[in-house]
C-alpha atoms as an extended CHARMM CRD file, in Angstrom:
* protein
*
       225  EXT
         1         1  MET       CA             32.3590000000       -9.3700000000       43.7840000000  PROA      1               0.0000000000
         2         2  PRO       CA             34.6140000000      -11.4870000000       41.9700000000  PROA      2               0.0000000000
         3         3  ILE       CA             35.1760000000      -10.9240000000       38.2540000000  PROA      3               0.0000000000
         4         4  GLU       CA             33.3740000000      -13.6730000000       37.3260000000  PROA      4               0.0000000000
         5         5  ALA       CA             30.2350000000      -13.0940000000       39.3020000000  PROA      5               0.0000000000
         6         6  GLN       CA             30.3540000000       -9.6810000000       37.6750000000  PROA      6               0.0000000000
         7         7  THR       CA             30.8150000000      -11.1850000000       34.2420000000  PROA      7               0.0000000000
         8         8  ASP       CA             27.8370000000      -13.4150000000       34.7590000000  PROA      8               0.0000000000
         9         9  ALA       CA             25.3060000000      -10.7180000000       36.4110000000  PROA      9               0.0000000000
        10        10  HSD       CA             26.2240000000       -8.9690000000       32.9080000000  PROA      10              0.0000000000
        11        11  ARG       CA             25.9010000000      -11.6330000000       30.9150000000  PROA      11              0.0000000000
        12        12  THR       CA             21.9030000000      -12.1830000000       32.6150000000  PROA      12              0.0000000000
        13        13  GLU       CA             21.1790000000       -8.4790000000       32.2430000000  PROA      13              0.0000000000
        14        14  ASN       CA             21.6040000000       -8.3240000000       28.6620000000  PROA      14              0.0000000000
        15        15  ARG       CA             20.6160000000      -11.4850000000       27.5950000000  PROA      15              0.0000000000
        16        16  GLN       CA             18.3040000000      -11.3390000000       24.7170000000  PROA      16              0.0000000000
        17        17  ALA       CA             15.7880000000      -13.9510000000       23.0420000000  PROA      17              0.0000000000
        18        18  PRO       CA             17.2150000000      -15.4460000000       19.7260000000  PROA      18              0.0000000000
        19        19  GLY       CA             15.7910000000      -14.6750000000       16.3320000000  PROA      19              0.0000000000
        20        20  GLU       CA             14.1400000000      -11.1110000000       14.7470000000  PROA      20              0.0000000000
        21        21  ARG       CA             14.2520000000       -8.0940000000       16.9000000000  PROA      21              0.0000000000
        22        22  ARG       CA             12.1650000000       -4.9120000000       16.2490000000  PROA      22              0.0000000000
        23        23  ILE       CA             14.3840000000       -1.5090000000       16.8280000000  PROA      23              0.0000000000
        24        24  ILE       CA             12.7610000000        1.6120000000       17.1490000000  PROA      24              0.0000000000
        25        25  THR       CA             14.5490000000        4.4990000000       16.3620000000  PROA      25              0.0000000000
        26        26  GLY       CA             12.5920000000        7.2630000000       16.9810000000  PROA      26              0.0000000000
        27        27  LYS       CA             12.5970000000       10.3980000000       14.8240000000  PROA      27              0.0000000000
        28        28  ASN       CA             14.6380000000       11.1320000000       11.8590000000  PROA      28              0.0000000000
        29        29  THR       CA             15.0930000000       14.6850000000       10.8960000000  PROA      29              0.0000000000
        30        30  SER       CA             15.9680000000       14.4290000000        7.7160000000  PROA      30              0.0000000000
        31        31  GLU       CA             12.5270000000       12.4900000000        6.7420000000  PROA      31              0.0000000000
        32        32  GLY       CA             10.4760000000       15.3720000000        8.0520000000  PROA      32              0.0000000000
        33        33  GLY       CA             10.3150000000       14.0360000000       11.6920000000  PROA      33              0.0000000000
        34        34  LYS       CA              8.7890000000       10.9600000000       10.7640000000  PROA      34              0.0000000000
        35        35  ASN       CA              9.2360000000        7.9470000000       13.1240000000  PROA      35              0.0000000000
        36        36  PHE       CA             11.2590000000        4.9560000000       11.6850000000  PROA      36              0.0000000000
        37        37  ILE       CA             10.8920000000        1.0740000000       12.9800000000  PROA      37              0.0000000000
        38        38  ARG       CA             13.6760000000       -0.9270000000       11.9380000000  PROA      38              0.0000000000
        39        39  LYS       CA             13.1150000000       -4.8170000000       12.0500000000  PROA      39              0.0000000000
        40        40  GLU       CA             16.4850000000       -7.0130000000       12.2510000000  PROA      40              0.0000000000
        41        41  SER       CA             16.9840000000      -10.6460000000       11.7190000000  PROA      41              0.0000000000
        42        42  GLY       CA             19.4390000000      -12.6730000000       14.0310000000  PROA      42              0.0000000000
        43        43  PRO       CA             21.3180000000      -11.2710000000       17.1020000000  PROA      43              0.0000000000
        44        44  HSD       CA             22.9730000000       -7.6710000000       17.3140000000  PROA      44              0.0000000000
        45        45  PRO       CA             26.4930000000       -7.7210000000       16.0000000000  PROA      45              0.0000000000
        46        46  ASN       CA             27.6700000000       -6.5310000000       19.6130000000  PROA      46              0.0000000000
        47        47  LYS       CA             25.7370000000       -9.2000000000       21.6990000000  PROA      47              0.0000000000
        48        48  THR       CA             29.0260000000      -11.0850000000       22.1780000000  PROA      48              0.0000000000
        49        49  LYS       CA             30.3650000000      -12.0840000000       25.4870000000  PROA      49              0.0000000000
        50        50  ASN       CA             32.4850000000      -10.0410000000       27.7750000000  PROA      50              0.0000000000
        51        51  THR       CA             36.2020000000      -10.7290000000       27.0570000000  PROA      51              0.0000000000
        52        52  LEU       CA             38.1480000000      -10.0870000000       30.4220000000  PROA      52              0.0000000000
        53        53  LYS       CA             42.1010000000      -10.4380000000       31.5970000000  PROA      53              0.0000000000
        54        54  ASP       CA             41.9630000000      -13.0900000000       34.1550000000  PROA      54              0.0000000000
        55        55  LYS       CA             44.6440000000      -12.3670000000       36.4840000000  PROA      55              0.0000000000
        56        56  SER       CA             43.5040000000      -15.2620000000       39.0990000000  PROA      56              0.0000000000
        57        57  PRO       CA             46.0580000000      -17.5900000000       39.7540000000  PROA      57              0.0000000000
        58        58  THR       CA             43.9470000000      -20.6750000000       39.5690000000  PROA      58              0.0000000000
        59        59  LEU       CA             43.0080000000      -20.1590000000       35.7930000000  PROA      59              0.0000000000
        60        60  LYS       CA             46.2010000000      -18.9970000000       34.4740000000  PROA      60              0.0000000000
        61        61  ASP       CA             47.2290000000      -22.5400000000       33.1630000000  PROA      61              0.0000000000
        62        62  LYS       CA             44.1280000000      -22.6030000000       31.2000000000  PROA      62              0.0000000000
        63        63  SER       CA             44.3980000000      -19.3800000000       29.5060000000  PROA      63              0.0000000000
        64        64  PRO       CA             45.6020000000      -15.8790000000       30.4110000000  PROA      64              0.0000000000
        65        65  THR       CA             42.3650000000      -14.6390000000       28.6280000000  PROA      65              0.0000000000
        66        66  LEU       CA             38.5810000000      -15.7720000000       29.0350000000  PROA      66              0.0000000000
        67        67  THR       CA             36.9050000000      -15.3490000000       25.5640000000  PROA      67              0.0000000000
        68        68  GLY       CA             32.7850000000      -16.0580000000       24.7780000000  PROA      68              0.0000000000
        69        69  ASN       CA             31.5880000000      -17.1450000000       21.5100000000  PROA      69              0.0000000000
        70        70  ASN       CA             31.2990000000      -14.6740000000       19.0570000000  PROA      70              0.0000000000
        71        71  SER       CA             27.8710000000      -14.0840000000       17.4380000000  PROA      71              0.0000000000
        72        72  TYR       CA             29.5860000000      -13.0160000000       14.1750000000  PROA      72              0.0000000000
        73        73  PRO       CA             32.7110000000      -15.0450000000       13.3250000000  PROA      73              0.0000000000
        74        74  THR       CA             35.2250000000      -13.7670000000       11.0640000000  PROA      74              0.0000000000
        75        75  GLY       CA             34.2320000000      -14.0330000000        7.4880000000  PROA      75              0.0000000000
        76        76  LYS       CA             30.6010000000      -14.5260000000        7.9840000000  PROA      76              0.0000000000
        77        77  LYS       CA             28.5960000000      -11.8680000000        6.7410000000  PROA      77              0.0000000000
        78        78  ARG       CA             25.6510000000       -9.8380000000        8.8520000000  PROA      78              0.0000000000
        79        79  LYS       CA             22.2060000000      -10.5280000000        7.7610000000  PROA      79              0.0000000000
        80        80  GLY       CA             20.9500000000       -6.8760000000        6.1990000000  PROA      80              0.0000000000
        81        81  TYR       CA             17.6060000000       -5.3890000000        7.5510000000  PROA      81              0.0000000000
        82        82  THR       CA             14.5230000000       -3.6830000000        6.1400000000  PROA      82              0.0000000000
        83        83  LEU       CA             13.8190000000       -0.1100000000        7.2550000000  PROA      83              0.0000000000
        84        84  TYR       CA              9.8730000000        0.6670000000        7.6120000000  PROA      84              0.0000000000
        85        85  THR       CA              8.3790000000        3.9450000000        7.4220000000  PROA      85              0.0000000000
        86        86  ARG       CA              5.5020000000        4.5680000000        9.6460000000  PROA      86              0.0000000000
        87        87  THR       CA              2.9300000000        6.6200000000        7.3640000000  PROA      87              0.0000000000
        88        88  GLU       CA              1.1290000000        9.5200000000        9.4260000000  PROA      88              0.0000000000
        89        89  LYS       CA             -2.4160000000        9.4230000000        8.9150000000  PROA      89              0.0000000000
        90        90  TYR       CA             -4.6550000000       12.5240000000        8.0360000000  PROA      90              0.0000000000
        91        91  ALA       CA             -6.3040000000       14.4350000000       10.8490000000  PROA      91              0.0000000000
        92        92  PRO       CA            -10.3760000000       13.9640000000       10.8840000000  PROA      92              0.0000000000
        93        93  GLY       CA            -11.9330000000       16.6540000000        8.9070000000  PROA      93              0.0000000000
        94        94  THR       CA             -9.8480000000       16.2350000000        6.1100000000  PROA      94              0.0000000000
        95        95  LEU       CA            -10.9740000000       15.8180000000        2.4590000000  PROA      95              0.0000000000
        96        96  VAL       CA             -9.3320000000       13.6160000000       -0.3150000000  PROA      96              0.0000000000
        97        97  GLU       CA             -9.9650000000       14.4760000000       -3.7130000000  PROA      97              0.0000000000
        98        98  LEU       CA            -10.2170000000       10.9140000000       -5.2510000000  PROA      98              0.0000000000
        99        99  ASN       CA             -9.3220000000       11.5390000000       -8.8930000000  PROA      99              0.0000000000
       100       100  THR       CA             -6.0060000000       13.1230000000       -8.3760000000  PROA      100             0.0000000000
       101       101  ALA       CA             -4.8600000000       11.3640000000       -4.8890000000  PROA      101             0.0000000000
       102       102  ASP       CA             -2.0800000000        9.3030000000       -5.8050000000  PROA      102             0.0000000000
       103       103  THR       CA             -0.9120000000        5.9760000000       -3.2560000000  PROA      103             0.0000000000
       104       104  THR       CA              0.9410000000        8.0220000000       -0.5590000000  PROA      104             0.0000000000
       105       105  ILE       CA             -1.7630000000       10.2370000000       -0.3170000000  PROA      105             0.0000000000
       106       106  LEU       CA             -4.3830000000        7.5880000000        0.0360000000  PROA      106             0.0000000000
       107       107  LYS       CA             -2.2210000000        5.7790000000        2.4630000000  PROA      107             0.0000000000
       108       108  LYS       CA             -2.4330000000        8.6380000000        4.9580000000  PROA      108             0.0000000000
       109       109  VAL       CA             -6.4890000000        7.9180000000        4.8860000000  PROA      109             0.0000000000
       110       110  PRO       CA             -7.3820000000        5.7610000000        8.0100000000  PROA      110             0.0000000000
       111       111  GLY       CA             -8.0550000000        2.5530000000        7.0350000000  PROA      111             0.0000000000
       112       112  ILE       CA             -6.2330000000        2.6580000000        3.6540000000  PROA      112             0.0000000000
       113       113  GLY       CA             -2.7330000000        0.7190000000        3.1180000000  PROA      113             0.0000000000
       114       114  SER       CA             -0.8050000000        0.2300000000        0.0880000000  PROA      114             0.0000000000
       115       115  THR       CA             -2.8570000000       -3.0090000000       -1.0190000000  PROA      115             0.0000000000
       116       116  PHE       CA             -6.0890000000       -0.8880000000       -1.2910000000  PROA      116             0.0000000000
       117       117  ALA       CA             -4.1760000000        2.3630000000       -2.7520000000  PROA      117             0.0000000000
       118       118  ARG       CA             -3.0250000000        0.4250000000       -5.4440000000  PROA      118             0.0000000000
       119       119  ARG       CA             -6.9830000000       -0.9420000000       -5.8940000000  PROA      119             0.0000000000
       120       120  ILE       CA             -8.3590000000        2.3390000000       -5.8270000000  PROA      120             0.0000000000
       121       121  MET       CA             -5.6980000000        3.6890000000       -8.3660000000  PROA      121             0.0000000000
       122       122  LYS       CA             -6.3370000000        0.6390000000      -10.8220000000  PROA      122             0.0000000000
       123       123  TYR       CA            -10.2280000000        0.8380000000      -10.6670000000  PROA      123             0.0000000000
       124       124  ARG       CA             -9.9760000000        4.4290000000      -11.1140000000  PROA      124             0.0000000000
       125       125  GLU       CA             -7.8800000000        4.3640000000      -14.4100000000  PROA      125             0.0000000000
       126       126  LEU       CA            -10.0830000000        1.5940000000      -15.8360000000  PROA      126             0.0000000000
       127       127  LEU       CA            -13.3070000000        3.9570000000      -14.8770000000  PROA      127             0.0000000000
       128       128  GLY       CA            -11.4470000000        6.9760000000      -16.3620000000  PROA      128             0.0000000000
       129       129  GLY       CA            -12.3930000000        8.4770000000      -12.8120000000  PROA      129             0.0000000000
       130       130  PHE       CA            -14.7200000000        8.8030000000      -10.1540000000  PROA      130             0.0000000000
       131       131  TYR       CA            -18.0320000000       10.9030000000      -10.7710000000  PROA      131             0.0000000000
       132       132  ASP       CA            -18.9600000000        9.9250000000       -7.2630000000  PROA      132             0.0000000000
       133       133  VAL       CA            -17.4190000000        8.7920000000       -3.9990000000  PROA      133             0.0000000000
       134       134  SER       CA            -20.1490000000        5.8090000000       -3.6610000000  PROA      134             0.0000000000
       135       135  GLN       CA            -18.0810000000        4.1140000000       -6.4400000000  PROA      135             0.0000000000
       136       136  LEU       CA            -15.6490000000        3.3000000000       -3.7800000000  PROA      136             0.0000000000
       137       137  ALA       CA            -17.9900000000        0.6560000000       -3.1970000000  PROA      137             0.0000000000
       138       138  GLU       CA            -17.1650000000       -0.8380000000       -6.3350000000  PROA      138             0.0000000000
       139       139  VAL       CA            -13.4310000000       -1.4480000000       -5.5550000000  PROA      139             0.0000000000
       140       140  TYR       CA            -12.5280000000       -5.2080000000       -4.7210000000  PROA      140             0.0000000000
       141       141  GLY       CA            -12.1610000000       -5.8520000000       -1.1510000000  PROA      141             0.0000000000
       142       142  ILE       CA            -14.1810000000       -3.0690000000       -0.0500000000  PROA      142             0.0000000000
       143       143  ASP       CA            -17.5650000000       -3.7450000000        1.5720000000  PROA      143             0.0000000000
       144       144  GLU       CA            -20.0690000000       -2.0820000000        3.0820000000  PROA      144             0.0000000000
       145       145  GLU       CA            -18.4710000000       -1.5580000000        6.2390000000  PROA      145             0.0000000000
       146       146  ARG       CA            -15.3050000000       -0.5130000000        5.1200000000  PROA      146             0.0000000000
       147       147  TYR       CA            -16.7180000000        1.8780000000        2.4640000000  PROA      147             0.0000000000
       148       148  GLN       CA            -19.1060000000        3.7610000000        5.3000000000  PROA      148             0.0000000000
       149       149  ALA       CA            -15.6750000000        4.2150000000        7.1140000000  PROA      149             0.0000000000
       150       150  LEU       CA            -13.7440000000        5.2740000000        4.0460000000  PROA      150             0.0000000000
       151       151  ALA       CA            -16.4730000000        7.8220000000        2.5630000000  PROA      151             0.0000000000
       152       152  PRO       CA            -16.4350000000       10.8050000000        4.6440000000  PROA      152             0.0000000000
       153       153  TRP       CA            -12.7240000000       11.3350000000        3.8370000000  PROA      153             0.0000000000
       154       154  PHE       CA            -13.3430000000       12.1390000000        0.2850000000  PROA      154             0.0000000000
       155       155  ILE       CA            -14.5240000000       13.9030000000       -2.5340000000  PROA      155             0.0000000000
       156       156  ALA       CA            -14.9610000000       13.5880000000       -6.0550000000  PROA      156             0.0000000000
       157       157  ASP       CA            -14.1450000000       16.1860000000       -9.0870000000  PROA      157             0.0000000000
       158       158  THR       CA            -15.9160000000       15.1930000000      -11.6690000000  PROA      158             0.0000000000
       159       159  LEU       CA            -13.9450000000       17.4480000000      -13.6990000000  PROA      159             0.0000000000
       160       160  HSD       CA            -11.2500000000       14.8560000000      -14.0330000000  PROA      160             0.0000000000
       161       161  VAL       CA            -13.4340000000       12.1940000000      -15.5260000000  PROA      161             0.0000000000
       162       162  ARG       CA            -12.1280000000       10.5980000000      -18.9700000000  PROA      162             0.0000000000
       163       163  ARG       CA            -14.7490000000        9.9450000000      -21.1510000000  PROA      163             0.0000000000
       164       164  LEU       CA            -14.9730000000        7.4730000000      -24.1120000000  PROA      164             0.0000000000
       165       165  GLU       CA            -14.9440000000        8.5250000000      -27.6620000000  PROA      165             0.0000000000
       166       166  VAL       CA            -18.4110000000        6.5080000000      -28.6990000000  PROA      166             0.0000000000
       167       167  ASN       CA            -18.2360000000        7.4340000000      -32.3740000000  PROA      167             0.0000000000
       168       168  ALA       CA            -14.5520000000        6.7600000000      -32.6590000000  PROA      168             0.0000000000
       169       169  LEU       CA            -13.4770000000        3.7720000000      -30.4140000000  PROA      169             0.0000000000
       170       170  PRO       CA            -13.6440000000        0.1530000000      -31.2700000000  PROA      170             0.0000000000
       171       171  ALA       CA            -15.8400000000       -2.4480000000      -29.6780000000  PROA      171             0.0000000000
       172       172  ALA       CA            -12.4260000000       -3.9180000000      -27.9620000000  PROA      172             0.0000000000
       173       173  ALA       CA            -11.7220000000       -0.6510000000      -26.4870000000  PROA      173             0.0000000000
       174       174  LEU       CA            -15.0660000000        0.0560000000      -25.4860000000  PROA      174             0.0000000000
       175       175  ARG       CA            -15.4660000000       -3.1990000000      -23.6170000000  PROA      175             0.0000000000
       176       176  LYS       CA            -12.1980000000       -2.5170000000      -21.2800000000  PROA      176             0.0000000000
       177       177  HSD       CA            -14.5640000000       -0.3930000000      -19.5510000000  PROA      177             0.0000000000
       178       178  PRO       CA            -16.0090000000       -1.9860000000      -16.3410000000  PROA      178             0.0000000000
       179       179  TYR       CA            -19.6460000000       -0.6190000000      -17.0280000000  PROA      179             0.0000000000
       180       180  LEU       CA            -19.7030000000       -2.0540000000      -20.8300000000  PROA      180             0.0000000000
       181       181  ASP       CA            -19.2580000000       -5.7610000000      -21.4540000000  PROA      181             0.0000000000
       182       182  TYR       CA            -18.8090000000       -7.6670000000      -24.7290000000  PROA      182             0.0000000000
       183       183  ARG       CA            -22.3330000000       -7.6020000000      -25.8690000000  PROA      183             0.0000000000
       184       184  GLN       CA            -23.1510000000       -3.6100000000      -25.5130000000  PROA      184             0.0000000000
       185       185  ALA       CA            -19.5760000000       -2.6710000000      -26.7880000000  PROA      185             0.0000000000
       186       186  LYS       CA            -20.4710000000       -4.6850000000      -30.2310000000  PROA      186             0.0000000000
       187       187  ALA       CA            -24.0290000000       -3.3490000000      -30.2680000000  PROA      187             0.0000000000
       188       188  ILE       CA            -22.4940000000       -0.2380000000      -30.0670000000  PROA      188             0.0000000000
       189       189  GLU       CA            -20.2400000000       -0.6450000000      -33.2810000000  PROA      189             0.0000000000
       190       190  GLN       CA            -23.1150000000       -2.1980000000      -34.8340000000  PROA      190             0.0000000000
       191       191  LEU       CA            -25.3460000000        0.7960000000      -34.3010000000  PROA      191             0.0000000000
       192       192  ARG       CA            -22.2460000000        3.2110000000      -35.7490000000  PROA      192             0.0000000000
       193       193  LYS       CA            -22.1630000000        1.2950000000      -38.7630000000  PROA      193             0.0000000000
       194       194  GLN       CA            -26.0100000000        1.8070000000      -39.4690000000  PROA      194             0.0000000000
       195       195  LYS       CA            -26.4920000000        5.6140000000      -38.4720000000  PROA      195             0.0000000000
       196       196  SER       CA            -22.4070000000        6.5140000000      -39.4390000000  PROA      196             0.0000000000
       197       197  ARG       CA            -22.4940000000        8.4950000000      -36.2950000000  PROA      197             0.0000000000
       198       198  LEU       CA            -24.5250000000        8.1050000000      -32.9990000000  PROA      198             0.0000000000
       199       199  SER       CA            -25.9320000000       11.4330000000      -31.6160000000  PROA      199             0.0000000000
       200       200  GLY       CA            -26.8590000000       10.4690000000      -27.9660000000  PROA      200             0.0000000000
       201       201  TRP       CA            -28.4710000000        8.2560000000      -25.5500000000  PROA      201             0.0000000000
       202       202  GLU       CA            -31.6490000000        8.3220000000      -27.8120000000  PROA      202             0.0000000000
       203       203  ASN       CA            -29.7770000000        5.9660000000      -30.1570000000  PROA      203             0.0000000000
       204       204  LEU       CA            -28.5230000000        3.5810000000      -27.4500000000  PROA      204             0.0000000000
       205       205  GLN       CA            -31.7410000000        3.3850000000      -25.8980000000  PROA      205             0.0000000000
       206       206  LEU       CA            -33.5620000000        2.0580000000      -28.7620000000  PROA      206             0.0000000000
       207       207  ILE       CA            -31.6090000000       -1.4280000000      -28.4980000000  PROA      207             0.0000000000
       208       208  GLU       CA            -32.5360000000       -4.1600000000      -25.8850000000  PROA      208             0.0000000000
       209       209  GLU       CA            -28.8630000000       -4.0930000000      -24.4260000000  PROA      209             0.0000000000
       210       210  PHE       CA            -28.8700000000       -0.7660000000      -22.5400000000  PROA      210             0.0000000000
       211       211  THR       CA            -31.7180000000       -0.2420000000      -19.6750000000  PROA      211             0.0000000000
       212       212  ASP       CA            -32.0260000000        2.6960000000      -17.5830000000  PROA      212             0.0000000000
       213       213  THR       CA            -29.6520000000        1.7340000000      -15.0010000000  PROA      213             0.0000000000
       214       214  ASP       CA            -27.0010000000        1.4450000000      -17.9570000000  PROA      214             0.0000000000
       215       215  LYS       CA            -27.6530000000        4.9460000000      -18.7100000000  PROA      215             0.0000000000
       216       216  LYS       CA            -27.4200000000        6.5190000000      -15.1670000000  PROA      216             0.0000000000
       217       217  ARG       CA            -24.1440000000        4.4530000000      -14.8160000000  PROA      217             0.0000000000
       218       218  LEU       CA            -22.6690000000        5.2560000000      -18.1640000000  PROA      218             0.0000000000
       219       219  THR       CA            -23.8300000000        9.0930000000      -18.9090000000  PROA      219             0.0000000000
       220       220  PRO       CA            -20.9200000000       10.4870000000      -17.2600000000  PROA      220             0.0000000000
       221       221  TYR       CA            -18.3240000000        8.7260000000      -19.0550000000  PROA      221             0.0000000000
       222       222  LEU       CA            -19.6090000000        8.4490000000      -23.0220000000  PROA      222             0.0000000000
       223       223  SER       CA            -19.0690000000       11.2540000000      -25.4070000000  PROA      223             0.0000000000
       224       224  PHE       CA            -20.7920000000       11.1900000000      -28.7020000000  PROA      224             0.0000000000
       225       225  LYS       CA            -19.0500000000       14.1800000000      -29.9240000000  PROA      225             0.0000000000
């Protein structure tokens, strides 16, 4: 086959569509055997047309060498690429402690990515910790269907719950808790001024701002010491 025909066949075989390409790099032993997926914008720097010395007498007058267009001309910088790590998910039957898990651990639970991992941790910080797995349903964006899928993966250790010191904190600090509004926080502050010290829920139930439902939700989070 003539050199020109071989060159055309080689070009056709290696032709790739322009734009972004996904390059799967396989396992990386330095990263514990994880799979990596690399995305790269623009054509590959090695994707150039073949350069061949043409010895055909019919082309000698034009040029002794056939050169193609270089996709990365001299002086033009190659665009960078972003490396993506594929997160390994936990096997069924794994239990994750909800109050100590960081975002890395949370993202290993099927159904949780970076966004939900951050939201869970943010809400946990506002609460002072989860006293029950059912509170996951209160995290923004977790609907009933998603909650039912996530709940079996978690347990909640109440030893990690942080309590609010009712007799020491001002209303501005108390109202930051998701279960207390401004009206309730001010009522606690006012009642504390009247009695100098609150001894327990029997004090709070004397005012209309707190219901039995509030007591059930807030009991794990309030300390009257």
